[in-house]
DSSP file (Angstrom, degrees, kcal/mol; ACC not computed):
  #  RESIDUE AA STRUCTURE BP1 BP2  ACC     N-H-->O    O-->H-N    N-H-->O    O-->H-N    TCO  KAPPA ALPHA  PHI   PSI    X-CA   Y-CA   Z-CA
    1    1 A M              0   0    0      0, 0.0     2,-0.0     0, 0.0    89,-0.0   0.000 360.0 360.0 360.0 151.1   32.3   15.9   87.2
    2    2 A S     >  -     0   0    0      1,-0.1     4,-2.7     4,-0.0     5,-0.2  -0.306 360.0-106.2 -72.7 166.4   29.9   18.7   88.0
    3    3 A R  H  > S+     0   0    0      2,-0.2     4,-2.1     1,-0.2     5,-0.1   0.879 121.6  48.7 -66.7 -37.1   30.3   20.5   91.3
    4    4 A N  H  > S+     0   0    0      2,-0.2     4,-2.5     1,-0.2    -1,-0.2   0.903 112.4  48.2 -67.1 -43.5   27.1   18.9   92.7
    5    5 A A  H  > S+     0   0    0      1,-0.2     4,-2.5     2,-0.2    -2,-0.2   0.877 111.9  50.3 -65.1 -39.4   28.3   15.4   91.6
    6    6 A R  H  X S+     0   0    0     -4,-2.7     4,-2.4     2,-0.2    -2,-0.2   0.901 110.6  48.5 -64.6 -41.2   31.7   16.0   93.1
    7    7 A E  H  X S+     0   0    0     -4,-2.1     4,-2.4     2,-0.2    -2,-0.2   0.953 114.0  46.6 -63.9 -49.0   30.2   17.1   96.4
    8    8 A A  H  X S+     0   0    0     -4,-2.5     4,-2.7     1,-0.2    -2,-0.2   0.921 113.4  49.2 -61.6 -42.5   27.9   14.0   96.4
    9    9 A A  H  X S+     0   0    0     -4,-2.5     4,-2.9     1,-0.2    -1,-0.2   0.895 107.6  54.6 -64.1 -38.6   30.9   11.8   95.5
   10   10 A A  H  X S+     0   0    0     -4,-2.4     4,-1.7     2,-0.2    -1,-0.2   0.894 110.7  46.9 -64.1 -38.8   33.0   13.4   98.3
   11   11 A N  H  X S+     0   0    0     -4,-2.4     4,-1.4     2,-0.2    -2,-0.2   0.933 113.8  46.0 -65.8 -44.1   30.2   12.5  100.7
   12   12 A E  H  X S+     0   0    0     -4,-2.7     4,-2.7     1,-0.2    -2,-0.2   0.878 107.0  60.4 -61.3 -38.1   29.9    9.0   99.5
   13   13 A L  H  X S+     0   0    0     -4,-2.9     4,-2.9     1,-0.2    -1,-0.2   0.891 101.4  52.6 -60.2 -40.0   33.7    8.7   99.5
   14   14 A A  H  X S+     0   0    0     -4,-1.7     4,-1.7     2,-0.2    -1,-0.2   0.889 109.4  50.0 -62.1 -37.4   33.6    9.4  103.3
   15   15 A R  H  X S+     0   0    0     -4,-1.4     4,-2.0     2,-0.2    -2,-0.2   0.934 111.7  47.6 -61.7 -46.7   31.1    6.5  103.7
   16   16 A Y  H  X S+     0   0    0     -4,-2.7     4,-2.7     1,-0.2    -2,-0.2   0.903 109.2  53.6 -65.6 -40.1   33.3    4.2  101.6
   17   17 A Q  H  X S+     0   0    0     -4,-2.9     4,-2.5     1,-0.2    -1,-0.2   0.866 107.6  51.0 -62.3 -36.6   36.4    5.2  103.6
   18   18 A A  H  X S+     0   0    0     -4,-1.7     4,-2.0     2,-0.2    -1,-0.2   0.883 110.5  48.7 -62.5 -40.2   34.6    4.3  106.8
   19   19 A V  H  X S+     0   0    0     -4,-2.0     4,-2.1     2,-0.2    -2,-0.2   0.932 113.8  47.7 -65.4 -46.2   33.6    0.9  105.4
   20   20 A L  H  X S+     0   0    0     -4,-2.7     4,-2.4     1,-0.2    -2,-0.2   0.891 107.7  54.2 -61.2 -43.3   37.3    0.5  104.3
   21   21 A A  H  X S+     0   0    0     -4,-2.5     4,-2.1     1,-0.2    -1,-0.2   0.864 108.8  50.1 -64.5 -36.5   38.6    1.5  107.7
   22   22 A S  H  X S+     0   0    0     -4,-2.0     4,-2.2     2,-0.2    -1,-0.2   0.895 109.8  50.3 -67.1 -38.3   36.3   -1.2  109.3
   23   23 A A  H  X S+     0   0    0     -4,-2.1     4,-1.9     1,-0.2    -2,-0.2   0.885 110.8  49.2 -67.3 -35.5   37.6   -3.8  106.9
   24   24 A E  H  X S+     0   0    0     -4,-2.4     4,-2.1     2,-0.2    -2,-0.2   0.896 109.1  52.5 -69.4 -38.2   41.2   -2.8  107.8
   25   25 A Q  H  X S+     0   0    0     -4,-2.1     4,-2.1     2,-0.2    -2,-0.2   0.924 111.9  45.3 -61.1 -46.2   40.5   -3.0  111.5
   26   26 A Y  H  X S+     0   0    0     -4,-2.2     4,-2.3     1,-0.2    -1,-0.2   0.865 109.9  56.1 -63.6 -35.4   39.2   -6.5  111.1
   27   27 A G  H  X S+     0   0    0     -4,-1.9     4,-2.0     2,-0.2    -2,-0.2   0.898 107.2  48.2 -61.0 -41.3   42.1   -7.2  109.0
   28   28 A A  H  X S+     0   0    0     -4,-2.1     4,-1.9     1,-0.2    -2,-0.2   0.886 112.3  49.2 -65.6 -40.3   44.5   -6.2  111.8
   29   29 A R  H  X S+     0   0    0     -4,-2.1     4,-3.1     2,-0.2    -2,-0.2   0.869 106.1  57.7 -70.2 -34.2   42.5   -8.3  114.2
   30   30 A L  H  X S+     0   0    0     -4,-2.3     4,-2.8     1,-0.2    -2,-0.2   0.952 105.0  50.4 -56.6 -49.7   42.7  -11.3  111.8
   31   31 A V  H  X S+     0   0    0     -4,-2.0     4,-2.2     1,-0.2    -1,-0.2   0.898 111.9  47.9 -61.9 -41.0   46.5  -11.0  111.9
   32   32 A Q  H  X S+     0   0    0     -4,-1.9     4,-2.6     2,-0.2    -1,-0.2   0.935 110.9  50.0 -62.4 -43.4   46.3  -11.1  115.8
   33   33 A A  H  X S+     0   0    0     -4,-3.1     4,-2.6     1,-0.2    -2,-0.2   0.916 108.7  53.4 -66.6 -39.0   44.0  -14.0  115.8
   34   34 A Q  H  X S+     0   0    0     -4,-2.8     4,-3.1     1,-0.2    -1,-0.2   0.934 110.6  47.7 -54.2 -48.7   46.4  -15.9  113.4
   35   35 A S  H  X S+     0   0    0     -4,-2.2     4,-2.0     1,-0.2    -2,-0.2   0.896 110.7  49.8 -62.9 -40.0   49.2  -15.2  115.8
   36   36 A I  H  X S+     0   0    0     -4,-2.6     4,-2.6     2,-0.2    -1,-0.2   0.900 111.6  49.4 -66.1 -38.5   47.3  -16.4  118.8
   37   37 A R  H  X S+     0   0    0     -4,-2.6     4,-2.7    -5,-0.2    -2,-0.2   0.939 110.9  49.5 -62.6 -45.9   46.3  -19.5  116.9
   38   38 A D  H  X S+     0   0    0     -4,-3.1     4,-1.7     1,-0.2    -1,-0.2   0.859 110.1  50.7 -63.3 -32.8   49.9  -20.1  115.9
   39   39 A Q  H  X S+     0   0    0     -4,-2.0     4,-2.7     2,-0.2    -1,-0.2   0.921 109.4  51.6 -70.3 -41.1   51.0  -19.7  119.5
   40   40 A A  H  X S+     0   0    0     -4,-2.6     4,-2.8     1,-0.2    -2,-0.2   0.914 108.3  51.9 -55.8 -42.7   48.3  -22.2  120.7
   41   41 A L  H  X S+     0   0    0     -4,-2.7     4,-3.0     2,-0.2    -1,-0.2   0.891 107.7  50.8 -62.3 -37.7   49.6  -24.6  118.2
   42   42 A V  H  X S+     0   0    0     -4,-1.7     4,-2.8     2,-0.2    -1,-0.2   0.917 110.6  50.0 -64.3 -42.1   53.1  -24.3  119.4
   43   43 A V  H  X S+     0   0    0     -4,-2.7     4,-0.7     1,-0.2    -2,-0.2   0.948 112.0  48.0 -65.2 -43.3   51.9  -24.8  123.0
   44   44 A L  H >< S+     0   0    0     -4,-2.8     3,-1.0     2,-0.2    -2,-0.2   0.947 112.5  49.4 -56.3 -47.8   50.0  -27.9  121.9
   45   45 A K  H 3< S+     0   0    0     -4,-3.0    -2,-0.2     1,-0.3    -1,-0.2   0.912 116.9  40.0 -60.9 -41.3   53.0  -29.2  120.0
   46   46 A E  H 3< S+     0   0    0     -4,-2.8    -1,-0.3    -5,-0.2    -2,-0.2   0.351  85.6 125.8 -90.2   6.0   55.3  -28.7  122.9
   47   47 A A    <<  -     0   0    0     -3,-1.0     2,-0.6    -4,-0.7     6,-0.1  -0.436  51.2-145.7 -63.3 133.7   52.8  -29.9  125.5
   48   48 A F        +     0   0    0     -2,-0.1     4,-0.4     2,-0.0     3,-0.1  -0.922  57.3   2.9-111.9 116.4   54.3  -32.6  127.7
   49   49 A G  S  > S-     0   0    0     -2,-0.6     4,-2.0     1,-0.1     5,-0.2  -0.016  88.9 -77.0  93.3 164.0   51.9  -35.3  128.9
   50   50 A H  H  > S+     0   0    0      1,-0.2     4,-2.5     2,-0.2     5,-0.2   0.841 125.3  53.6 -63.7 -40.2   48.3  -36.1  128.5
   51   51 A A  H  > S+     0   0    0      1,-0.2     4,-1.6     2,-0.2    -1,-0.2   0.897 109.9  48.3 -71.2 -38.2   47.1  -33.3  131.0
   52   52 A A  H  > S+     0   0    0     -4,-0.4     4,-1.9     2,-0.2    -1,-0.2   0.902 113.7  46.1 -64.1 -43.8   49.0  -30.6  129.1
   53   53 A R  H  X S+     0   0    0     -4,-2.0     4,-2.3     1,-0.2    -2,-0.2   0.893 110.3  53.4 -65.2 -38.4   47.7  -31.7  125.8
   54   54 A A  H  < S+     0   0    0     -4,-2.5    -1,-0.2     1,-0.2    -2,-0.2   0.850 111.9  45.9 -68.1 -31.8   44.2  -32.0  127.1
   55   55 A A  H  X S+     0   0    0     -4,-1.6     4,-0.6    -5,-0.2    -1,-0.2   0.850 115.1  47.2 -79.0 -32.0   44.4  -28.3  128.4
   56   56 A A  H  X S+     0   0    0     -4,-1.9     4,-2.0     1,-0.2     5,-0.2   0.811  98.3  68.0 -80.0 -31.0   45.9  -27.0  125.1
   57   57 A E  H  X S+     0   0    0     -4,-2.3     4,-2.3     1,-0.2    -1,-0.2   0.907  98.4  49.0 -62.2 -43.5   43.5  -28.7  122.6
   58   58 A P  H  > S+     0   0    0      0, 0.0     4,-2.5     0, 0.0    -1,-0.2   0.863 110.0  54.6 -64.4 -31.9   40.4  -26.6  123.6
   59   59 A L  H  X S+     0   0    0     -4,-0.6     4,-2.1     2,-0.2    -2,-0.2   0.884 108.8  47.4 -70.7 -32.9   42.5  -23.4  123.3
   60   60 A V  H  X S+     0   0    0     -4,-2.0     4,-2.3     2,-0.2    -1,-0.2   0.911 112.8  49.5 -64.6 -43.5   43.6  -24.4  119.7
   61   61 A A  H  X S+     0   0    0     -4,-2.3     4,-1.9     1,-0.2    -2,-0.2   0.940 111.8  46.2 -64.7 -46.7   40.1  -25.2  118.8
   62   62 A E  H  X S+     0   0    0     -4,-2.5     4,-2.4     1,-0.2     5,-0.2   0.887 112.7  52.1 -66.3 -40.3   38.8  -21.9  120.2
   63   63 A A  H  X S+     0   0    0     -4,-2.1     4,-2.3     2,-0.2    -1,-0.2   0.889 108.0  51.6 -57.8 -39.4   41.6  -20.0  118.4
   64   64 A E  H  X S+     0   0    0     -4,-2.3     4,-2.3     2,-0.2    -2,-0.2   0.867 109.7  49.2 -67.2 -39.6   40.7  -21.7  115.2
   65   65 A R  H  X S+     0   0    0     -4,-1.9     4,-2.1     2,-0.2    -2,-0.2   0.898 112.3  47.8 -67.3 -41.9   37.0  -20.6  115.7
   66   66 A V  H  X S+     0   0    0     -4,-2.4     4,-2.6     2,-0.2     5,-0.2   0.907 112.3  50.1 -60.3 -45.0   38.1  -17.0  116.4
   67   67 A L  H  X S+     0   0    0     -4,-2.3     4,-2.2    -5,-0.2    -2,-0.2   0.921 110.4  48.7 -59.4 -45.7   40.3  -17.1  113.4
   68   68 A A  H  X S+     0   0    0     -4,-2.3     4,-2.5     1,-0.2    -2,-0.2   0.913 111.4  51.5 -60.0 -46.1   37.5  -18.4  111.2
   69   69 A A  H  X S+     0   0    0     -4,-2.1     4,-2.4     1,-0.2    -1,-0.2   0.911 111.1  45.8 -63.6 -43.5   35.2  -15.7  112.5
   70   70 A F  H  X S+     0   0    0     -4,-2.6     4,-2.5     2,-0.2    -1,-0.2   0.855 109.5  55.7 -71.9 -29.4   37.6  -12.9  111.7
   71   71 A T  H  X S+     0   0    0     -4,-2.2     4,-2.2    -5,-0.2    -2,-0.2   0.932 109.5  47.2 -62.3 -45.0   38.3  -14.3  108.3
   72   72 A Q  H  X S+     0   0    0     -4,-2.5     4,-2.7     1,-0.2    -2,-0.2   0.907 111.6  50.3 -61.6 -43.0   34.6  -14.2  107.6
   73   73 A L  H  X S+     0   0    0     -4,-2.4     4,-2.4     2,-0.2     5,-0.2   0.921 109.3  50.0 -64.4 -41.4   34.3  -10.7  108.9
   74   74 A V  H  X S+     0   0    0     -4,-2.5     4,-2.4     1,-0.2     5,-0.2   0.953 112.4  48.7 -63.7 -44.8   37.2   -9.4  106.8
   75   75 A C  H  X S+     0   0    0     -4,-2.2     4,-2.3    -5,-0.2    -1,-0.2   0.932 111.4  49.7 -63.9 -41.4   35.7  -11.0  103.6
   76   76 A A  H  X S+     0   0    0     -4,-2.7     4,-2.1     1,-0.2    -1,-0.2   0.877 111.7  47.2 -62.6 -38.6   32.3   -9.5  104.4
   77   77 A W  H  X S+     0   0    0     -4,-2.4     4,-2.3     2,-0.2    -1,-0.2   0.860 113.6  49.0 -71.2 -35.9   33.7   -6.0  104.9
   78   78 A K  H  X S+     0   0    0     -4,-2.4     4,-2.5    -5,-0.2    -2,-0.2   0.859 110.4  48.8 -70.4 -35.8   35.7   -6.3  101.8
   79   79 A E  H  X S+     0   0    0     -4,-2.3     4,-2.9    -5,-0.2    -2,-0.2   0.889 110.8  52.0 -72.5 -36.6   32.8   -7.5   99.8
   80   80 A Q  H  X S+     0   0    0     -4,-2.1     4,-2.0    -5,-0.2    -2,-0.2   0.939 110.7  48.8 -60.1 -44.9   30.8   -4.5  101.2
   81   81 A A  H  X S+     0   0    0     -4,-2.3     4,-2.4     2,-0.2    -2,-0.2   0.948 113.4  46.3 -58.1 -50.7   33.5   -2.1  100.1
   82   82 A D  H  X S+     0   0    0     -4,-2.5     4,-2.6     1,-0.2    -2,-0.2   0.945 113.6  48.2 -60.5 -47.7   33.6   -3.6   96.6
   83   83 A G  H  X S+     0   0    0     -4,-2.9     4,-1.8     1,-0.2    -1,-0.2   0.844 107.8  56.1 -66.0 -28.4   29.9   -3.5   96.3
   84   84 A F  H  X S+     0   0    0     -4,-2.0     4,-1.6     2,-0.2     3,-0.3   0.968 109.7  46.7 -66.2 -50.7   29.8    0.1   97.5
   85   85 A L  H  < S+     0   0    0     -4,-2.4     7,-0.3     1,-0.2    -2,-0.2   0.900 110.5  51.4 -55.0 -42.8   32.2    1.0   94.7
   86   86 A N  H  < S+     0   0    0     -4,-2.6    -1,-0.2     1,-0.2    -2,-0.2   0.857 113.3  45.2 -61.0 -34.8   30.2   -0.8   92.2
   87   87 A A  H  < S+     0   0    0     -4,-1.8    -1,-0.2    -3,-0.3    -2,-0.2   0.663 117.9  44.8 -83.3 -17.1   27.0    1.0   93.3
   88   88 A H    >X  +     0   0    0     -4,-1.6     4,-1.3    -3,-0.2     3,-1.2  -0.634  59.9 170.0-127.2  76.2   28.7    4.4   93.4
   89   89 A P  H 3> S+     0   0    0      0, 0.0     4,-2.2     0, 0.0     5,-0.1   0.772  76.6  63.6 -58.7 -28.3   30.8    4.8   90.2
   90   90 A D  H 3> S+     0   0    0      1,-0.2     4,-2.4     2,-0.2     5,-0.2   0.855 100.5  53.4 -63.4 -33.8   31.4    8.6   91.0
   91   91 A V  H <> S+     0   0    0     -3,-1.2     4,-2.6     2,-0.2    -1,-0.2   0.910 106.8  51.4 -72.1 -39.6   33.3    7.5   94.2
   92   92 A E  H  X S+     0   0    0     -4,-1.3     4,-2.2    -7,-0.3    -2,-0.2   0.891 110.7  47.8 -61.0 -37.8   35.5    5.3   92.1
   93   93 A L  H  X S+     0   0    0     -4,-2.2     4,-2.2     2,-0.2    -2,-0.2   0.918 110.5  51.7 -70.8 -39.1   36.3    8.1   89.8
   94   94 A L  H  X S+     0   0    0     -4,-2.4     4,-2.6     2,-0.2    -2,-0.2   0.881 110.8  48.8 -58.2 -40.6   37.0   10.4   92.7
   95   95 A L  H  X S+     0   0    0     -4,-2.6     4,-2.7     2,-0.2    -2,-0.2   0.931 110.2  50.1 -67.5 -42.7   39.4    7.8   94.1
   96   96 A A  H  X S+     0   0    0     -4,-2.2     4,-2.3     2,-0.2    -2,-0.2   0.873 110.8  50.5 -64.2 -37.6   41.1    7.4   90.8
   97   97 A E  H  X S+     0   0    0     -4,-2.2     4,-2.0     2,-0.2    -1,-0.2   0.929 112.3  47.1 -65.3 -44.4   41.5   11.2   90.6
   98   98 A Q  H  X S+     0   0    0     -4,-2.6     4,-2.2     2,-0.2    -2,-0.2   0.898 111.2  50.9 -65.8 -39.7   42.9   11.3   94.2
   99   99 A L  H  X S+     0   0    0     -4,-2.7     4,-2.4     1,-0.2    -1,-0.2   0.897 109.8  51.0 -62.7 -41.1   45.3    8.4   93.4
  100  100 A A  H  X S+     0   0    0     -4,-2.3     4,-2.1     2,-0.2    -2,-0.2   0.872 111.1  47.7 -60.5 -40.3   46.5   10.3   90.3
  101  101 A Q  H  X S+     0   0    0     -4,-2.0     4,-2.5     2,-0.2    -2,-0.2   0.882 112.1  49.1 -65.5 -41.1   47.1   13.4   92.3
  102  102 A E  H  X S+     0   0    0     -4,-2.2     4,-2.1     2,-0.2    -2,-0.2   0.896 111.2  50.2 -66.1 -41.8   49.0   11.5   95.0
  103  103 A Q  H  X S+     0   0    0     -4,-2.4     4,-2.3     2,-0.2    -1,-0.2   0.907 109.7  50.7 -61.4 -44.7   51.1    9.8   92.3
  104  104 A A  H  X S+     0   0    0     -4,-2.1     4,-2.4     1,-0.2    -2,-0.2   0.909 110.3  50.2 -59.6 -45.5   51.9   13.3   90.7
  105  105 A A  H  X S+     0   0    0     -4,-2.5     4,-2.1     1,-0.2    -1,-0.2   0.866 109.6  49.9 -64.7 -33.8   52.9   14.6   94.0
  106  106 A R  H  X S+     0   0    0     -4,-2.1     4,-2.3     2,-0.2    -1,-0.2   0.888 111.7  49.6 -66.4 -42.0   55.2   11.6   94.6
  107  107 A E  H  X S+     0   0    0     -4,-2.3     4,-2.3     2,-0.2    -2,-0.2   0.888 110.7  48.8 -66.0 -41.3   56.7   12.1   91.2
  108  108 A R  H  X S+     0   0    0     -4,-2.4     4,-2.6     2,-0.2    -2,-0.2   0.896 112.4  49.1 -67.6 -39.5   57.3   15.9   91.8
  109  109 A E  H  X S+     0   0    0     -4,-2.1     4,-2.6     2,-0.2    -2,-0.2   0.899 110.3  50.2 -70.1 -38.4   58.9   15.1   95.2
  110  110 A A  H  X S+     0   0    0     -4,-2.3     4,-2.3     2,-0.2    -2,-0.2   0.919 112.8  48.0 -64.3 -42.9   61.2   12.4   93.5
  111  111 A Q  H  X S+     0   0    0     -4,-2.3     4,-2.7     2,-0.2    -2,-0.2   0.942 111.4  48.9 -62.6 -46.6   62.2   15.0   90.9
  112  112 A A  H  X S+     0   0    0     -4,-2.6     4,-2.4     1,-0.2    -2,-0.2   0.910 111.6  49.5 -63.6 -38.8   62.9   17.6   93.5
  113  113 A A  H  X S+     0   0    0     -4,-2.6     4,-2.2     2,-0.2    -1,-0.2   0.880 111.0  50.0 -64.8 -36.9   65.0   15.1   95.5
  114  114 A R  H  X S+     0   0    0     -4,-2.3     4,-1.9     2,-0.2    -2,-0.2   0.903 110.2  50.8 -69.2 -38.6   66.9   14.2   92.3
  115  115 A L  H  X S+     0   0    0     -4,-2.7     4,-2.4     2,-0.2    -2,-0.2   0.902 110.6  49.5 -64.5 -41.6   67.5   18.0   91.5
  116  116 A R  H  X S+     0   0    0     -4,-2.4     4,-2.1     1,-0.2    -2,-0.2   0.894 109.6  50.2 -64.3 -37.4   68.8   18.4   95.1
  117  117 A R  H  X S+     0   0    0     -4,-2.2     4,-2.4     2,-0.2    -2,-0.2   0.855 110.3  52.2 -66.2 -33.5   71.1   15.5   94.7
  118  118 A H  H  X S+     0   0    0     -4,-1.9     4,-2.4     1,-0.2    -2,-0.2   0.947 111.2  45.8 -62.7 -51.0   72.4   17.0   91.4
  119  119 A E  H  X S+     0   0    0     -4,-2.4     4,-2.3     2,-0.2    -2,-0.2   0.845 112.4  50.6 -62.5 -37.0   73.1   20.3   93.0
  120  120 A A  H  X S+     0   0    0     -4,-2.1     4,-2.7     2,-0.2    -1,-0.2   0.889 111.0  48.2 -74.8 -38.7   74.8   18.7   96.0
  121  121 A L  H  X S+     0   0    0     -4,-2.4     4,-2.5     2,-0.2     5,-0.2   0.921 112.1  48.9 -64.0 -43.9   77.0   16.5   93.8
  122  122 A I  H  X S+     0   0    0     -4,-2.4     4,-3.0     2,-0.2     5,-0.3   0.950 114.4  46.8 -61.9 -47.8   78.0   19.6   91.6
  123  123 A A  H  X S+     0   0    0     -4,-2.3     4,-2.8     1,-0.2     5,-0.2   0.942 112.2  50.0 -59.8 -44.1   78.8   21.6   94.8
  124  124 A S  H  X S+     0   0    0     -4,-2.7     4,-2.2     1,-0.2    -1,-0.2   0.903 113.4  45.1 -62.9 -39.5   80.8   18.8   96.3
  125  125 A V  H  X S+     0   0    0     -4,-2.5     4,-2.5     2,-0.2    -1,-0.2   0.936 114.1  49.2 -69.4 -44.0   82.9   18.3   93.1
  126  126 A D  H  X S+     0   0    0     -4,-3.0     4,-2.1     1,-0.2    -2,-0.2   0.908 111.9  48.4 -60.6 -40.7   83.4   22.1   92.7
  127  127 A A  H  X S+     0   0    0     -4,-2.8     4,-2.1    -5,-0.3    -1,-0.2   0.919 111.5  49.4 -68.8 -40.9   84.5   22.4   96.3
  128  128 A A  H  <>S+     0   0    0     -4,-2.2     5,-2.5    -5,-0.2     4,-0.4   0.902 111.5  51.0 -63.3 -39.3   86.9   19.5   95.9
  129  129 A L  H  <5S+     0   0    0     -4,-2.5     3,-0.4     3,-0.2    -2,-0.2   0.874 109.1  48.8 -64.4 -38.4   88.3   21.1   92.8
  130  130 A E  H  <5S+     0   0    0     -4,-2.1    -1,-0.2     1,-0.2    -2,-0.2   0.871 116.0  43.9 -72.5 -34.3   88.9   24.4   94.4
  131  131 A Q  T  <5S-     0   0    0     -4,-2.1    -1,-0.2    -5,-0.2    -2,-0.2   0.457 109.5-126.8 -85.2  -2.2   90.6   22.6   97.4
  132  132 A R  T   5 +     0   0    0     -4,-0.4     2,-1.1    -3,-0.4    -3,-0.2   0.850  57.3 149.2  60.3  37.5   92.5   20.4   94.9
  133  133 A V     >< +     0   0    0     -5,-2.5     4,-1.7     1,-0.2    -1,-0.2  -0.812  19.6 177.6-100.9  89.9   91.4   17.2   96.6
  134  134 A F  H  > S+     0   0    0     -2,-1.1     4,-2.4     1,-0.2    -1,-0.2   0.746  71.2  59.0 -78.8 -22.3   91.5   15.2   93.4
  135  135 A A  H  > S+     0   0    0      2,-0.2     4,-2.1     1,-0.2    -1,-0.2   0.931 109.9  45.7 -61.9 -45.7   90.6   11.8   94.9
  136  136 A E  H  > S+     0   0    0      2,-0.2     4,-2.7     1,-0.2    -2,-0.2   0.872 110.6  54.4 -59.4 -43.4   87.3   13.4   96.2
  137  137 A V  H  X S+     0   0    0     -4,-1.7     4,-2.9     1,-0.2     5,-0.2   0.923 109.6  46.9 -59.0 -48.7   86.8   15.0   92.7
  138  138 A R  H  X S+     0   0    0     -4,-2.4     4,-2.7     1,-0.2    -2,-0.2   0.913 112.5  48.7 -67.5 -40.2   87.1   11.7   91.0
  139  139 A R  H  X S+     0   0    0     -4,-2.1     4,-2.4     2,-0.2    -1,-0.2   0.928 113.7  47.7 -60.3 -45.0   84.7   10.0   93.4
  140  140 A G  H  X S+     0   0    0     -4,-2.7     4,-2.7     2,-0.2    -2,-0.2   0.923 111.9  48.8 -61.9 -46.4   82.3   12.8   93.0
  141  141 A L  H  X S+     0   0    0     -4,-2.9     4,-2.7     2,-0.2     5,-0.2   0.893 110.3  52.2 -58.5 -44.1   82.6   12.7   89.1
  142  142 A A  H  X S+     0   0    0     -4,-2.7     4,-2.2     2,-0.2     5,-0.2   0.947 112.0  44.9 -59.8 -47.7   82.0    9.0   89.1
  143  143 A A  H  X S+     0   0    0     -4,-2.4     4,-2.7     1,-0.2     5,-0.3   0.930 114.3  49.9 -60.2 -45.0   78.9    9.3   91.2
  144  144 A F  H  X S+     0   0    0     -4,-2.7     4,-2.3     1,-0.2    -2,-0.2   0.884 111.4  48.2 -66.6 -38.0   77.7   12.2   89.0
  145  145 A E  H  < S+     0   0    0     -4,-2.7    -1,-0.2     2,-0.2    -2,-0.2   0.877 114.5  47.0 -67.4 -40.4   78.3   10.2   85.8
  146  146 A R  H  < S+     0   0    0     -4,-2.2    -2,-0.2    -5,-0.2    -1,-0.2   0.902 122.5  33.1 -68.9 -44.8   76.5    7.2   87.3
  147  147 A E  H  < S+     0   0    0     -4,-2.7    -2,-0.2    -5,-0.2    -3,-0.2   0.718 130.1  30.3 -92.8 -20.1   73.5    9.1   88.5
  148  148 A F    ><  +     0   0    0     -4,-2.3     3,-1.9    -5,-0.3    -1,-0.2  -0.375  60.9 151.8-135.0  58.0   73.2   11.9   85.9
  149  149 A P  T 3  S+     0   0    0      0, 0.0     3,-0.2     0, 0.0    -1,-0.1   0.801  72.0  65.6 -61.6 -24.7   74.5   10.5   82.6
  150  150 A E  T 3  S+     0   0    0      1,-0.2     2,-0.9    -3,-0.1     3,-0.3   0.693  88.9  67.8 -70.5 -13.9   72.1   13.0   80.7
  151  151 A D    <>  +     0   0    0     -3,-1.9     4,-1.7    -7,-0.2    -1,-0.2  -0.528  57.6 148.5-103.8  66.7   74.1   16.0   82.0
  152  152 A S  H  >  +     0   0    0     -2,-0.9     4,-3.4    -3,-0.2     5,-0.3   0.826  65.4  62.7 -64.8 -31.8   77.3   15.4   80.1
  153  153 A A  H  > S+     0   0    0     -3,-0.3     4,-2.2     2,-0.2    -1,-0.2   0.930 104.9  45.0 -65.2 -43.3   78.0   19.0   79.8
  154  154 A S  H  > S+     0   0    0      2,-0.2     4,-1.8     1,-0.2    -1,-0.2   0.916 116.2  48.3 -60.8 -44.3   78.4   19.5   83.6
  155  155 A L  H  X S+     0   0    0     -4,-1.7     4,-2.6     1,-0.2     5,-0.2   0.941 112.4  46.5 -62.9 -49.1   80.4   16.4   83.8
  156  156 A L  H  X S+     0   0    0     -4,-3.4     4,-2.5     1,-0.2     5,-0.2   0.909 109.3  54.6 -59.2 -41.0   82.7   17.4   80.9
  157  157 A A  H  X S+     0   0    0     -4,-2.2     4,-1.9    -5,-0.3    -1,-0.2   0.908 113.1  42.0 -67.6 -39.4   83.2   20.8   82.2
  158  158 A R  H  X S+     0   0    0     -4,-1.8     4,-1.7     2,-0.2    -1,-0.2   0.854 110.8  56.2 -75.1 -33.5   84.4   19.5   85.7
  159  159 A Q  H  X S+     0   0    0     -4,-2.6     4,-1.6     2,-0.2    -2,-0.2   0.885 108.2  49.0 -62.9 -39.9   86.5   16.7   84.0
  160  160 A R  H  X S+     0   0    0     -4,-2.5     4,-2.4    -5,-0.2    -2,-0.2   0.921 109.1  51.5 -65.5 -42.3   88.3   19.5   82.1
  161  161 A R  H  < S+     0   0    0     -4,-1.9    -2,-0.2     1,-0.2    -1,-0.2   0.868 108.8  52.6 -60.8 -34.2   88.9   21.5   85.3
  162  162 A L  H  < S+     0   0    0     -4,-1.7    -1,-0.2     2,-0.2    -2,-0.2   0.855 110.1  46.8 -67.4 -36.9   90.3   18.3   86.8
  163  163 A I  H  <        0   0    0     -4,-1.6    -2,-0.2     1,-0.2    -1,-0.2   0.889 360.0 360.0 -72.7 -41.7   92.8   17.9   83.9
  164  164 A N     <        0   0    0     -4,-2.4    -1,-0.2    -5,-0.1    -2,-0.2   0.483 360.0 360.0 -82.8 360.0   93.9   21.5   84.0
């Protein structure tokens, strides 16, 4: 995208995110409305006597009306968000770009965590070898072999140290 198109898409993205935030807020309220309706149904089901049932029935009906209203609102906001994306394809491109960047960052973090785990296992096995705690060496080597089968050279070197 050109710089101007990117800036325009960024402004439109902010509008889209506001619409999406509204949809999510109504979605959260929908969940609450469902919970209240479910509680009202339990009260009605457990109501003892005609007077208790007569008091609970209008509460269930009102909870059902509120639930239906929130359901309609959530659908309307989602339709508005979908329509916004259809009308603004640059926003969709910008969203896809952001998602790709977020995914790449997650993958980099996972790789960094895997590298830290690799280094920690090697250090643990090496320390256990130096202290001649062979049960710990075997546990560490088993974990290393299970988690890092591609690094057979490091595994083999430490297995040889264990034998010698």
